[in-house]
N, CA, C and O atoms as a printed pandas DataFrame, in Angstrom:
     atom_number atom_name residue_name chain_id  residue_number  x_coord  y_coord  z_coord
0              1         N          MET        A               1   96.283   52.675   59.886
1              2        CA          MET        A               1   96.743   52.433   58.362
2              3         C          MET        A               1   98.322   53.377   59.058
3              4         O          MET        A               1   98.510   54.454   59.626
4              5         N          GLU        A               2   99.651   51.584   58.343
5              6        CA          GLU        A               2  100.692   51.948   58.870
6              7         C          GLU        A               2  101.650   53.472   58.190
7              8         O          GLU        A               2  102.616   54.074   58.658
8              9         N          LEU        A               3  100.978   53.648   57.130
9             10        CA          LEU        A               3  101.898   55.088   56.392
10            11         C          LEU        A               3  102.089   56.328   57.137
11            12         O          LEU        A               3  103.017   57.093   57.400
12            13         N          MET        A               4  100.260   56.175   57.482
13            14        CA          MET        A               4  100.584   57.606   58.681
14            15         C          MET        A               4  101.939   56.915   59.665
15            16         O          MET        A               4  103.165   56.813   59.621
16            17         N          LEU        A               5  100.738   56.530   60.574
17            18        CA          LEU        A               5  101.637   56.181   62.338
18            19         C          LEU        A               5  102.991   56.336   61.640
19            20         O          LEU        A               5  103.292   57.279   62.372
20            21         N          ARG        A               6  104.495   56.169   60.534
21            22        CA          ARG        A               6  104.724   55.596   60.305
22            23         C          ARG        A               6  105.993   57.768   60.106
23            24         O          ARG        A               6  107.084   58.308   60.286
24            25         N          GLY        A               7  104.788   57.937   59.705
25            26        CA          GLY        A               7  104.774   59.451   59.438
26            27         C          GLY        A               7  105.497   59.676   58.109
27            28         O          GLY        A               7  106.230   60.619   57.812
28            29         N          SER        A               8  105.266   58.985   57.626
29            30        CA          SER        A               8  105.083   58.880   55.479
30            31         C          SER        A               8  104.234   59.814   54.746
31            32         O          SER        A               8  104.477   59.948   53.547
32            33         N          VAL        A               9  103.441   60.368   55.176
33            34        CA          VAL        A               9  102.613   61.446   55.184
34            35         C          VAL        A               9  103.602   62.606   55.925
35            36         O          VAL        A               9  104.248   62.623   56.973
36            37         N          ARG        A              10  103.410   63.408   54.998
37            38        CA          ARG        A              10  104.197   64.583   55.445
38            39         C          ARG        A              10  103.711   66.138   55.778
39            40         O          ARG        A              10  104.285   67.226   55.712
40            41         N          ASP        A              11  102.727   65.828   56.065
41            42        CA          ASP        A              11  101.784   67.247   55.595
42            43         C          ASP        A              11  101.896   67.621   57.379
43            44         O          ASP        A              11  101.521   66.580   57.917
44            45         N          PRO        A              12  102.071   68.130   57.925
45            46        CA          PRO        A              12  101.781   68.781   59.177
46            47         C          PRO        A              12  100.802   68.859   59.638
47            48         O          PRO        A              12  100.628   68.568   60.821
48            49         N          ALA        A              13   99.836   69.284   58.838
49            50        CA          ALA        A              13   98.223   69.256   59.149
50            51         C          ALA        A              13   97.618   67.422   59.849
51            52         O          ALA        A              13   96.901   67.167   60.817
52            53         N          ALA        A              14   98.144   66.699   59.074
53            54        CA          ALA        A              14   98.129   65.007   59.181
54            55         C          ALA        A              14   99.009   64.511   60.526
55            56         O          ALA        A              14   99.316   63.343   60.766
56            57         N          LYS        A              15   99.386   65.857   61.460
57            58        CA          LYS        A              15  100.116   65.465   62.694
58            59         C          LYS        A              15   99.127   63.967   63.428
59            60         O          LYS        A              15   98.030   64.362   63.821
60            61         N          ASP        A              16   99.235   63.187   63.542
61            62        CA          ASP        A              16   99.128   62.528   64.986
62            63         C          ASP        A              16   97.902   61.910   64.656
63            64         O          ASP        A              16   97.295   61.804   65.722
64            65         N          VAL        A              17   97.012   61.303   63.454
65            66        CA          VAL        A              17   95.927   61.047   62.455
66            67         C          VAL        A              17   95.907   59.590   63.683
67            68         O          VAL        A              17   96.213   59.521   64.874
68            69         N          VAL        A              18   95.627   59.039   63.142
69            70        CA          VAL        A              18   94.649   57.595   63.397
70            71         C          VAL        A              18   93.191   57.668   62.584
71            72         O          VAL        A              18   92.250   58.430   62.358
72            73         N          VAL        A              19   93.845   55.900   62.220
73            74        CA          VAL        A              19   92.396   55.631   61.086
74            75         C          VAL        A              19   91.174   55.074   62.941
75            76         O          VAL        A              19   91.491   54.352   63.886
76            77         N          SER        A              20   90.273   55.609   62.751
77            78        CA          SER        A              20   89.291   55.027   63.698
78            79         C          SER        A              20   88.242   53.654   62.890
79            80         O          SER        A              20   87.454   52.836   63.367
80            81         N          ALA        A              21   88.738   53.944   61.439
81            82        CA          ALA        A              21   86.769   53.211   60.575
82            83         C          ALA        A              21   86.876   52.866   59.337
83            84         O          ALA        A              21   85.836   53.143   58.740
84            85         N          VAL        A              22   87.863   52.260   58.500
85            86        CA          VAL        A              22   87.233   51.804   57.124
86            87         C          VAL        A              22   86.116   51.507   56.500
87            88         O          VAL        A              22   85.980   50.301   56.297
88            89         N          ARG        A              23   85.269   52.185   56.124
89            90        CA          ARG        A              23   84.163   51.314   55.106
90            91         C          ARG        A              23   84.036   50.857   53.865
91            92         O          ARG        A              23   82.955   51.306   53.485
92            93         N          MET        A              24   84.512   50.221   53.002
93            94        CA          MET        A              24   84.046   50.241   51.924
94            95         C          MET        A              24   82.798   49.581   51.286
95            96         O          MET        A              24   82.077   48.640   51.619
96            97         N          THR        A              25   82.830   50.639   49.996
97            98        CA          THR        A              25   81.582   49.979   49.170
98            99         C          THR        A              25   81.636   48.726   48.650
99           100         O          THR        A              25   82.671   48.060   48.634
100          101         N          ASP        A              26   80.249   48.242   48.084
101          102        CA          ASP        A              26   79.953   46.987   47.970
102          103         C          ASP        A              26   80.734   46.451   47.287
103          104         O          ASP        A              26   81.139   45.297   47.428
104          105         N          ASP        A              27   81.159   47.512   46.148
105          106        CA          ASP        A              27   82.236   46.515   44.821
106          107         C          ASP        A              27   83.752   47.078   45.128
107          108         O          ASP        A              27   84.739   46.764   44.462
108          109         N          LEU        A              28   83.755   47.660   45.870
109          110        CA          LEU        A              28   85.276   47.406   46.523
110          111         C          LEU        A              28   85.667   48.484   45.427
111          112         O          LEU        A              28   86.525   47.969   44.710
112          113         N          SER        A              29   85.363   49.850   44.987
113          114        CA          SER        A              29   86.659   51.392   44.621
114          115         C          SER        A              29   86.164   52.026   44.850
115          116         O          SER        A              29   85.780   52.864   44.033
116          117         N          ILE        A              30   85.694   52.062   46.698
117          118        CA          ILE        A              30   85.698   53.807   47.196
118          119         C          ILE        A              30   85.919   52.337   48.689
119          120         O          ILE        A              30   85.730   51.126   48.801
120          121         N          ALA        A              31   86.477   53.639   49.640
121          122        CA          ALA        A              31   87.392   53.554   51.021
122          123         C          ALA        A              31   87.502   54.425   51.683
123          124         O          ALA        A              31   88.595   54.959   51.875
124          125         N          ARG        A              32   86.378   54.829   52.234
125          126        CA          ARG        A              32   85.844   55.459   53.413
126          127         C          ARG        A              32   86.648   55.224   54.611
127          128         O          ARG        A              32   86.640   54.167   55.242
128          129         N          VAL        A              33   87.365   56.294   54.903
129          130        CA          VAL        A              33   88.409   56.396   55.575
130          131         C          VAL        A              33   87.928   57.724   57.148
131          132         O          VAL        A              33   88.004   58.920   57.433
132          133         N          TYR        A              34   87.589   56.792   57.545
133          134        CA          TYR        A              34   87.649   58.038   59.138
134          135         C          TYR        A              34   88.385   58.635   60.447
135          136         O          TYR        A              34   88.359   57.842   61.388
136          137         N          VAL        A              35   88.938   59.677   60.671
137          138        CA          VAL        A              35   89.920   59.836   61.410
138          139         C          VAL        A              35   89.919   61.078   62.301
139          140         O          VAL        A              35   89.316   62.147   62.208
140          141         N          ARG        A              36   90.684   60.653   63.089
141          142        CA          ARG        A              36   90.742   60.952   64.298
142          143         C          ARG        A              36   91.459   61.987   64.857
143          144         O          ARG        A              36   91.489   62.748   63.889
144          145         N          VAL        A              37   92.195   62.682   65.937
145          146        CA          VAL        A              37   93.298   62.914   66.092
146          147         C          VAL        A              37   93.756   62.585   67.563
147          148         O          VAL        A              37   92.886   62.376   68.409
148          149         N          LEU        A              38   95.434   62.517   67.986
149          150        CA          LEU        A              38   95.029   61.992   69.601
150          151         C          LEU        A              38   93.921   63.074   70.380
151          152         O          LEU        A              38   93.069   63.024   71.267
152          153         N          GLU        A              39   94.456   63.967   69.544
153          154        CA          GLU        A              39   94.381   65.794   71.506
154          155         C          GLU        A              39   92.815   66.311   70.582
155          156         O          GLU        A              39   92.393   66.240   69.428
156          157         N          GLU        A              40   92.263   66.933   72.147
157          158        CA          GLU        A              40   91.359   67.612   71.514
158          159         C          GLU        A              40   91.315   68.822   70.922
159          160         O          GLU        A              40   91.986   69.608   71.591
160          161         N          ILE        A              41   90.317   69.891   68.953
161          162        CA          ILE        A              41   90.599   69.925   68.492
162          163         C          ILE        A              41   89.558   70.375   68.429
163          164         O          ILE        A              41   88.620   69.726   68.892
164          165         N          ASP        A              42   89.271   72.013   67.665
165          166        CA          ASP        A              42   88.917   72.917   67.009
166          167         C          ASP        A              42   87.740   71.742   65.681
167          168         O          ASP        A              42   87.653   70.515   65.718
168          169         N          SER        A              43   87.057   72.658   64.722
169          170        CA          SER        A              43   86.424   72.300   63.537
170          171         C          SER        A              43   87.335   72.485   62.548
171          172         O          SER        A              43   87.536   71.898   61.485
172          173         N          ASP        A              44   87.953   73.594   63.200
173          174        CA          ASP        A              44   88.934   74.300   61.509
174          175         C          ASP        A              44   89.877   73.397   61.665
175          176         O          ASP        A              44   90.188   72.912   60.578
176          177         N          ARG        A              45   90.798   72.720   63.053
177          178        CA          ARG        A              45   91.999   72.195   62.215
178          179         C          ARG        A              45   91.439   70.908   62.080
179          180         O          ARG        A              45   92.225   70.038   61.707
180          181         N          GLN        A              46   90.280   70.578   62.290
181          182        CA          GLN        A              46   90.237   69.451   62.046
182          183         C          GLN        A              46   89.613   68.830   60.065
183          184         O          GLN        A              46   89.682   67.715   59.549
184          185         N          ASP        A              47   89.082   70.135   59.517
185          186        CA          ASP        A              47   89.036   69.801   58.362
186          187         C          ASP        A              47   90.461   70.395   57.389
187          188         O          ASP        A              47   90.604   70.378   56.167
188          189         N          LEU        A              48   91.415   70.912   58.487
189          190        CA          LEU        A              48   92.350   71.123   57.550
190          191         C          LEU        A              48   93.153   69.631   57.326
191          192         O          LEU        A              48   93.870   69.488   56.336
192          193         N          VAL        A              49   92.906   68.081   58.731
193          194        CA          VAL        A              49   93.588   67.447   59.348
194          195         C          VAL        A              49   92.974   66.817   57.542
195          196         O          VAL        A              49   93.789   66.631   56.639
196          197         N          VAL        A              50   91.465   66.588   57.361
197          198        CA          VAL        A              50   90.662   65.744   56.268
198          199         C          VAL        A              50   91.261   66.088   55.085
199          200         O          VAL        A              50   91.909   65.292   54.405
200          201         N          GLU        A              51   91.073   67.238   54.811
201          202        CA          GLU        A              51   92.093   67.815   53.452
202          203         C          GLU        A              51   93.254   67.625   53.493
203          204         O          GLU        A              51   93.660   67.335   52.368
204          205         N          ALA        A              52   94.342   67.642   54.524
205          206        CA          ALA        A              52   95.533   67.109   53.962
206          207         C          ALA        A              52   95.324   65.569   53.922
207          208         O          ALA        A              52   95.989   64.851   53.175
208          209         N          LEU        A              53   94.985   65.403   54.221
209          210        CA          LEU        A              53   94.631   63.683   53.932
210          211         C          LEU        A              53   94.291   63.614   52.862
211          212         O          LEU        A              53   94.936   62.675   52.395
212          213         N          ARG        A              54   93.581   64.063   52.012
213          214        CA          ARG        A              54   92.905   64.335   50.745
214          215         C          ARG        A              54   93.948   64.866   49.742
215          216         O          ARG        A              54   94.147   64.364   48.636
216          217         N          ARG        A              55   94.491   65.766   50.168
217          218        CA          ARG        A              55   96.010   65.404   49.269
218          219         C          ARG        A              55   97.031   64.711   49.258
219          220         O          ARG        A              55   98.110   65.057   48.778
220          221         N          ALA        A              56   96.882   64.086   49.575
221          222        CA          ALA        A              56   98.301   62.868   49.643
222          223         C          ALA        A              56   96.993   61.554   49.547
223          224         O          ALA        A              56   97.209   60.428   49.996
224          225         N          SER        A              57   96.081   61.819   49.099
225          226        CA          SER        A              57   95.647   60.065   48.849
226          227         C          SER        A              57   95.780   59.603   47.308
227          228         O          SER        A              57   95.123   58.882   46.557
228          229         N          GLY        A              58   96.869   60.320   47.217
229          230        CA          GLY        A              58   97.352   59.229   45.892
230          231         C          GLY        A              58   98.463   59.056   46.279
231          232         O          GLY        A              58   98.900   57.917   46.116
232          233         N          PHE        A              59   99.196   59.879   46.810
233          234        CA          PHE        A              59  100.964   59.501   47.081
234          235         C          PHE        A              59  100.375   57.782   48.527
235          236         O          PHE        A              59  101.127   56.824   48.706
236          237         N          LEU        A              60   98.996   57.925   49.236
237          238        CA          LEU        A              60   98.187   57.296   50.290
238          239         C          LEU        A              60   97.809   55.702   48.542
239          240         O          LEU        A              60   98.304   54.609   48.269
240          241         N          ARG        A              61   97.438   56.004   48.330
241          242        CA          ARG        A              61   96.563   54.876   46.900
242          243         C          ARG        A              61   98.212   53.802   46.758
243          244         O          ARG        A              61   98.433   52.592   46.810
244          245         N          ARG        A              62   99.065   55.020   46.566
245          246        CA          ARG        A              62  100.090   54.273   45.237
246          247         C          ARG        A              62  100.580   53.291   46.201
247          248         O          ARG        A              62  100.332   52.094   46.051
248          249         N          GLU        A              63  101.699   54.023   47.813
249          250        CA          GLU        A              63  101.508   52.464   48.561
250          251         C          GLU        A              63  100.975   51.478   49.201
251          252         O          GLU        A              63  101.579   50.596   49.812
252          253         N          ILE        A              64   99.977   51.588   49.091
253          254        CA          ILE        A              64   99.509   50.868   49.643
254          255         C          ILE        A              64   99.395   49.652   48.373
255          256         O          ILE        A              64   99.922   48.539   48.387
256          257         N          GLY        A              65   98.447   50.317   47.185
257          258        CA          GLY        A              65   98.482   48.955   45.698
258          259         C          GLY        A              65  100.304   48.107   45.626
259          260         O          GLY        A              65  100.512   47.056   45.020
260          261         N          GLN        A              66  101.507   48.986   46.479
261          262        CA          GLN        A              66  102.549   48.527   45.986
262          263         C          GLN        A              66  103.018   47.491   47.241
263          264         O          GLN        A              66  103.846   46.627   46.950
264          265         N          ARG        A              67  102.291   47.582   49.227
265          266        CA          ARG        A              67  102.633   46.998   50.042
266          267         C          ARG        A              67  102.464   46.408   49.384
267          268         O          ARG        A              67  103.367   45.903   48.717
268          269         N          LEU        A              68  100.748   46.060   49.151
269          270        CA          LEU        A              68   99.807   45.343   49.517
270          271         C          LEU        A              68   99.662   44.214   47.006
271          272         O          LEU        A              68   99.022   43.255   46.573
272          273         N          GLN        A              69  100.189   44.740   46.664
273          274        CA          GLN        A              69  100.155   43.945   45.778
274          275         C          GLN        A              69   99.504   44.040   44.592
275          276         O          GLN        A              69   99.814   43.439   43.563
276          277         N          LEU        A              70   98.178   45.154   44.802
277          278        CA          LEU        A              70   96.652   45.087   44.759
278          279         C          LEU        A              70   96.999   45.701   42.786
279          280         O          LEU        A              70   97.865   46.447   42.329
280          281         N          ARG        A              71   96.155   45.141   42.294
281          282        CA          ARG        A              71   96.063   45.275   40.874
282          283         C          ARG        A              71   95.242   46.642   41.093
283          284         O          ARG        A              71   95.470   47.650   40.424
284          285         N          HIS        A              72   94.324   46.575   42.037
285          286        CA          HIS        A              72   93.352   47.948   41.680
286          287         C          HIS        A              72   92.749   48.569   43.040
287          288         O          HIS        A              72   91.782   48.095   43.635
288          289         N          VAL        A              73   93.325   49.469   43.351
289          290        CA          VAL        A              73   93.743   50.108   44.811
290          291         C          VAL        A              73   92.133   51.204   44.722
291          292         O          VAL        A              73   91.915   52.097   43.903
292          293         N          PRO        A              74   91.258   50.749   45.812
293          294        CA          PRO        A              74   90.080   52.129   45.841
294          295         C          PRO        A              74   90.810   53.097   46.270
295          296         O          PRO        A              74   91.780   53.174   47.023
296          297         N          LEU        A              75   89.971   54.087   45.457
297          298        CA          LEU        A              75   89.690   55.940   46.221
298          299         C          LEU        A              75   90.177   55.613   47.238
299          300         O          LEU        A              75   90.622   54.531   47.621
300          301         N          LEU        A              76   90.100   56.529   47.676
301          302        CA          LEU        A              76   89.645   56.838   49.887
302          303         C          LEU        A              76   89.335   58.459   49.240
303          304         O          LEU        A              76   89.610   59.248   48.336
304          305         N          GLU        A              77   88.555   58.242   50.462
305          306        CA          GLU        A              77   87.266   59.464   50.855
306          307         C          GLU        A              77   88.495   59.956   52.236
307          308         O          GLU        A              77   89.586   59.584   51.803
308          309         N          PHE        A              78   88.633   60.376   53.140
309          310        CA          PHE        A              78   88.611   60.929   54.198
310          311         C          PHE        A              78   87.502   61.538   54.882
311          312         O          PHE        A              78   86.818   62.344   54.251
312          313         N          TYR        A              79   87.117   61.172   56.537
313          314        CA          TYR        A              79   86.514   61.856   56.720
314          315         C          TYR        A              79   87.034   62.264   58.257
315          316         O          TYR        A              79   87.944   61.552   58.682
316          317         N          TRP        A              80   86.559   63.326   59.135
317          318        CA          TRP        A              80   86.329   63.459   59.900
318          319         C          TRP        A              80   85.960   62.540   60.903
319          320         O          TRP        A              80   84.904   63.138   60.697
320          321         N          ASP        A              81   85.643   61.283   62.210
321          322        CA          ASP        A              81   85.453   60.622   63.603
322          323         C          ASP        A              81   84.255   61.640   63.601
323          324         O          ASP        A              81   84.842   62.526   62.980
324          325         N          ASP        A              82   83.344   62.024   63.775
325          326        CA          ASP        A              82   82.658   62.928   64.942
326          327         C          ASP        A              82   82.073   61.569   66.088
327          328         O          ASP        A              82   81.388   62.034   66.999
328          329         N          VAL        A              83   82.206   60.421   66.134
329          330        CA          VAL        A              83   81.369   59.547   66.799
330          331         C          VAL        A              83   82.058   59.967   68.554
331          332         O          VAL        A              83   81.473   59.746   69.614
332          333         N          VAL        A              84   83.027   60.421   68.429
333          334        CA          VAL        A              84   83.688   59.563   70.024
334          335         C          VAL        A              84   82.853   62.179   70.786
335          336         O          VAL        A              84   82.531   62.611   71.893
336          337         N          ASP        A              85   82.912   62.708   69.720
337          338        CA          ASP        A              85   82.155   63.920   70.340
338          339         C          ASP        A              85   80.827   63.705   70.293
339          340         O          ASP        A              85   80.282   64.110   71.320
340          341         N          SER        A              86   79.939   63.129   69.345
341          342        CA          SER        A              86   78.465   63.060   69.874
342          343         C          SER        A              86   78.441   62.176   70.852
343          344         O          SER        A              86   77.588   62.078   71.734
344          345         N          ALA        A              87   79.656   61.345   70.644
345          346        CA          ALA        A              87   78.512   59.912   72.485
346          347         C          ALA        A              87   79.263   61.002   73.740
347          348         O          ALA        A              87   78.650   60.620   74.737
348          349         N          LEU        A              88   80.446   62.372   74.344
349          350        CA          LEU        A              88   80.367   63.248   74.614
350          351         C          LEU        A              88   79.347   64.165   74.989
351          352         O          LEU        A              88   79.226   64.521   76.161
352          353         N          ARG        A              89   78.452   64.655   73.893
353          354        CA          ARG        A              89   77.551   65.252   73.970
354          355         C          ARG        A              89   76.754   64.658   74.668
355          356         O          ARG        A              89   76.427   65.070   75.781
356          357         N          ILE        A              90   76.297   63.572   74.129
357          358        CA          ILE        A              90   74.777   62.691   74.862
358          359         C          ILE        A              90   75.097   62.299   76.183
359          360         O          ILE        A              90   74.312   62.385   77.127
360          361         N          GLU        A              91   76.763   61.679   76.270
361          362        CA          GLU        A              91   77.072   61.614   78.219
362          363         C          GLU        A              91   76.511   62.983   79.007
363          364         O          GLU        A              91   75.733   62.785   79.941
364          365         N          SER        A              92   76.813   64.142   78.725
365          366        CA          SER        A              92   76.730   65.367   79.228
366          367         C          SER        A              92   75.084   65.977   78.906
367          368         O          SER        A              92   74.571   66.500   79.894
368          369         N          ILE        A              93   74.482   65.963   78.016
369          370        CA          ILE        A              93   72.785   65.739   78.253
370          371         C          ILE        A              93   72.642   65.274   79.412
371          372         O          ILE        A              93   72.481   65.732   80.543
372          373         N          LEU        A              94   72.788   63.579   78.601
373          374        CA          LEU        A              94   72.395   62.175   80.408
374          375         C          LEU        A              94   72.490   63.153   81.611
375          376         O          LEU        A              94   71.606   63.421   82.425
376          377         N          ASP        A              95   73.818   63.648   81.537
377          378        CA          ASP        A              95   74.448   64.162   83.234
378          379         C          ASP        A              95   73.334   65.029   83.586
379          380         O          ASP        A              95   72.542   64.648   84.448
380          381         N          GLU        A              96   73.213   65.961   83.109
381          382        CA          GLU        A              96   72.689   66.904   83.422
382          383         C          GLU        A              96   70.560   66.552   83.446
383          384         O          GLU        A              96   69.754   67.142   84.165
384          385         N          ILE        A              97   70.355   65.819   82.760
385          386        CA          ILE        A              97   68.431   64.513   83.043
386          387         C          ILE        A              97   68.621   63.992   84.296
387          388         O          ILE        A              97   67.518   63.840   84.821
388          389         N          ARG        A              98   69.896   63.504   85.320
389          390        CA          ARG        A              98   69.876   63.094   86.040
390          391         C          ARG        A              98   69.615   64.415   86.574
391          392         O          ARG        A              98   68.412   64.610   86.750
392          393         N          GLY        A              99   70.373   65.386   86.888
393          394        CA          GLY        A              99   70.322   65.911   87.436
394          395         C          GLY        A              99   71.787   66.529   88.329
395          396         O          GLY        A              99   71.939   67.382   89.204
396          397         N          GLU        A             100   72.663   65.654   87.627
397          398        CA          GLU        A             100   74.137   65.871   88.107
398          399         C          GLU        A             100   75.522   67.179   87.731
399          400         O          GLU        A             100   76.297   67.131   86.776
400          401         N          PRO        A             101   75.484   67.959   88.522
401          402        CA          PRO        A             101   76.062   68.871   88.308
402          403         C          PRO        A             101   77.102   68.764   87.387
403          404         O          PRO        A             101   78.099   68.043   87.340
404          405         N          ASN        A             102   76.625   69.696   86.617
405          406        CA          ASN        A             102   78.455   69.846   85.815
406          407         C          ASN        A             102   79.596   70.662   86.210
407          408         O          ASN        A             102   79.660   71.662   86.924
408          409         N          PRO        A             103   80.463   70.012   85.590
409          410        CA          PRO        A             103   81.753   70.139   86.905
410          411         C          PRO        A             103   82.312   71.748   86.317
411          412         O          PRO        A             103   83.036   72.462   87.010
412          413         N          GLU        A             104   81.696   72.249   84.551
413          414        CA          GLU        A             104   81.817   73.384   83.973
414          415         C          GLU        A             104   80.831   74.641   84.744
415          416         O          GLU        A             104   81.468   75.657   85.022
416          417         N          SER        A             105   79.596   74.649   85.044
417          418        CA          SER        A             105   78.802   75.134   85.861
418          419         C          SER        A             105   79.114   75.472   87.034
419          420         O          SER        A             105   78.982   76.586   87.540
420          421         N          GLU        A             106   79.669   74.224   87.649
421          422        CA          GLU        A             106   79.751   74.976   88.858
422          423         C          GLU        A             106   80.862   75.962   89.653
423          424         O          GLU        A             106   80.720   76.269   90.836
424          425         N          GLY        A             107   81.917   76.381   88.870
425          426        CA          GLY        A             107   82.671   77.199   89.379
426          427         C          GLY        A             107   82.099   78.580   89.921
427          428         O          GLY        A             107   82.404   79.265   90.898
428          429         N          SER        A             108   80.931   78.759   88.677
429          430        CA          SER        A             108   79.935   80.248   88.351
430          431         C          SER        A             108   79.425   80.171   89.328
431          432         O          SER        A             108   79.023   81.275   89.696
432          433         N          LYS        A             109   79.130   79.094   90.250
433          434        CA          LYS        A             109   78.447   79.468   91.473
434          435         C          LYS        A             109   78.618   79.956   92.669
435          436         O          LYS        A             109   77.653   80.106   93.418
């Protein structure tokens, strides 16, 4: 979403947001927008990011409708994209199974 990249959403909680996926409902009435930020953040900050985007959804819908000249703009629902987090957890578990040393635990030996 170009609007977020250009800083149109002025809420500081929505800084550095990257849209990783958008999934539309079959009737095109709702767009589920999955987001992340470029840095690693905790779950509290993730909630703040999603909430900031929810507050800005009216503005974003209006801008999207004007720029794309749409008569009907879908509702925007924002979700934190945890696919990367899940992949990292799986990789960590696989490393454990393979018997590869965990860099975090090496310092404690």
